[in-house]
N, C-alpha and C positions, 0 to 999 in steps of 0.2 A: 504494500500500500504506500503510495507516494502522497505527500502533502505539499501543498504550495506554501512556501515560506511566508509569502505576503499575506496569506489568510491569518497567520498567527501574529503578525506584527501589529503593534498598537501604534496609534498616532503619537508622535513625540509629545511628551508632556511639556506644559508651559512652566518654566522655572519660577521660583519665588522672585528672582531678580527681574524677570520679564514682567511679572505681575506688579511688582513695586514700581517699575518704570512706568507702566501704564497708569497706575493710580496717581503717581506724582504728576504726570503730564495732564491727567484729567482734572485734578484738583487745583492746578496752577492756572490762574487767569492769564489770558493772552498778554504777552509783553512783560509779564512778571517773572521773577525768579522763583523756582520751587523752594519750599522750606528747606533749610539746611538739616543735615543729619542731627546736629546738636539741638536744633529747635524741635525736631520730631521726638527725640529721646527725652528732652525736658518736658514736653507736653504729655508724653506717655507716663513718665515718672510722676509728674504732678497729679495727673488724673488718678493714678494708682495710690498715691500717697507714700510711695516707697520706690527704691531703685528697681526698675524692671529690665531695662535694656540700655545699652550704651550707644552713643553715636557711632563709634567705630564698628560695632557689630551691625548696625543698620547699614553702614557703608559697605561692609563685607557682604551682607545679604544682597544689596543692590548691585554690587559688582559681580556677584555669582561666586565669590570666594568662600562664603559660608552657604552650604547647600542643604543642611539638615537641621533647621531651627527647631527649638522646643515649641510645643503647642502654646505655651504661655506667651512666647514672643509673637507668634502668629495672631493670637487672640488680642494682644496689645496693639499690634499694627492694624488689625482689622477695626478695632475700636477707634483708633486714631483716624483712619480713613473713612469711618462710618460705613463699613461694608461688613457682611457676615463673615465669620471665620472661615466658612465654607469656601469663600473666594480663593483662599490660599490652598485649600485641600482638594478641590474638585474643579477640573478644567471646564466641564460643562457648565457648572455654576458660575465660574469666572467669566465665561463667554456671555452668559445671560446677563450677569451684573454689568459687564462692560457695555452691553447694548443699552441698558437702563441708564448708565452713567453718561453715555453719549447723548441720549435723549435729554437728560437733565442739563448737559452742557449746551445743547441747542436751545433749550428753553431760556437759558441765561442771556442769549443773544437778543439785543433790543428789538430787532424786527420780528422775531418770533413772539415776544411778549406783546408787542404792539398789535400784531395780528390777533392774538388770543383775546386781548382786551376789546378790540373792535368787534370780534365775532361774538362776544358775550351778549350783545344786544340783538342779535339776529334771531329770527323765528326758527323753529325746529326744521321747517322745510328748507330754509336758506342754509342752515347749518349742514343739512344733508347734501345740498348742492355743493357747498364749499368743500366738504369732506370728499365727495366724489371727484371734484377737480384736483384736489391735492393727491388723491390716490392715482389718478390718471397721469398727472405730471411726474409723480414719483416713479411710476412704472415706465414712463418714457425715459427718464434720466437714469434709472437703475433697472434695466431690463432683466437682469439676472436675479431679481428679488433680493439684492444685497442691502436694500435700504432698510433702516430700522423701522419697525412697525409698532404701533401703539395698540395695546389690547383694547378691544371694543371699538376700534376706529370705524368699523362698519356697522356698529350697533345703532339702534334707533336713538335719536337725540331727544333728550327730555326738554320740555319747555322751560323757559326762564321764568321762575316764580314771580319776578318783578314785572313781567310783561302782562298786559291785559289779556 
């Protein structure tokens, strides 16, 4: 019996270094410098009320020199970045959370907020039309369905309680 080696190969795991890099880039505003390793360590230690992690260890994790962190370190980093600890332990969860973080990042952009505020006053039928237009434009710009999606984006819009 022969077996195909590729059937047993798993997709390469995303390292803690790669995940830290993504988190740092996502939480850092455009044009700003990311927090230093010292700032991160101080914030984690302050939140815990004791010494939990050193800046040099965070540096080693981020550079990939430390590859087997303690669960307590991952929990502390997850708390700092406001993600579940699962982010560091499960690649599927990390991908899902990354998509959510990208969406949050997009919501921080002024034009997205302005659009949302303007849409707030529209009728349910108009909101459905806007939603359809956005879906269509997204499918044209991202034909391979690589665009982030919002759960319930195709769901029925509820009326604005402040509208008559």
